[in-house]
C-alpha positions as CSV (number, residue, x, y, z in Angstrom):
1,M,75.9,61.1,186.9
2,L,77.0,61.7,183.3
3,E,73.6,60.6,182.1
4,N,71.8,63.0,184.4
5,Q,73.3,66.2,183.0
6,N,71.8,67.7,179.9
7,K,74.4,70.3,178.7
8,L,77.2,68.3,177.3
9,V,77.0,66.1,174.2
10,Y,79.2,63.0,174.6
11,K,79.9,59.4,173.5
12,R,81.3,56.8,176.0
13,D,83.4,53.8,175.1
14,E,84.4,52.1,178.4
15,N,86.9,54.4,180.1
16,L,87.0,57.0,177.3
17,I,84.4,59.7,177.1
18,I,84.4,62.1,174.1
19,F,82.6,65.4,174.6
20,T,81.8,67.5,171.5
21,V,81.5,71.3,171.7
22,A,80.9,73.1,168.4
23,D,82.5,70.3,166.4
24,Q,85.6,70.2,168.6
25,Q,86.4,67.3,171.0
26,A,87.5,67.0,174.6
27,R,88.6,63.5,175.6
28,L,88.3,62.4,179.1
29,S,90.0,59.2,180.3
30,L,88.8,57.5,183.5
31,G,91.3,55.8,185.7
32,H,90.7,53.1,188.2
33,E,88.2,53.9,191.0
34,G,89.7,53.9,194.5
35,T,89.3,55.7,197.8
36,H,90.9,58.6,199.5
37,K,91.3,58.5,203.3
38,V,90.6,61.7,205.2
39,S,90.9,61.2,208.9
40,S,88.7,58.2,209.6
41,T,86.6,58.7,206.5
42,R,87.1,57.0,203.2
43,L,85.9,58.9,200.1
44,P,85.4,57.4,196.7
45,M,87.9,58.7,194.1
46,L,88.0,58.4,190.3
47,P,91.1,59.8,188.6
48,V,90.4,61.5,185.3
49,S,92.7,63.0,182.6
50,F,91.7,65.5,179.9
51,D,93.0,65.7,176.3
52,F,92.2,69.1,174.7
53,S,94.6,68.6,171.7
54,T,91.8,69.0,169.1
55,M,90.0,71.9,170.9
56,D,90.9,75.6,170.8
57,D,91.3,77.6,174.0
58,E,87.9,79.3,173.8
59,K,86.0,76.1,173.5
60,Q,88.1,74.5,176.2
61,A,87.2,77.3,178.6
62,Q,83.5,77.0,177.7
63,F,83.6,73.2,178.2
64,M,85.4,73.4,181.5
65,D,82.9,76.0,182.8
66,V,80.0,73.7,182.1
67,F,81.9,70.6,183.2
68,L,82.9,72.0,186.6
69,L,79.4,73.4,187.1
70,K,77.7,70.0,186.4
71,F,80.2,67.6,188.0
72,L,82.0,69.3,190.9
73,R,78.9,70.7,192.6
74,G,78.2,67.3,194.1
75,G,81.6,67.0,195.7
76,G,83.8,66.1,192.7
């Protein structure tokens, strides 16, 4: 799905994805894929963690607006 979006510039190295917004970086680390059971249904789950330590609050908010729009609209 990452390749299908056209708004965020990124580089991927295995489980680390580095997004660049106005020369500032947001780092996203991917955990191990698993499943989440809801009633009798199993849903795929991929834990992610964000590191915004090199990004100011304004750029972080801009990044998250686009990220959520592009990646959560399909169910997360």
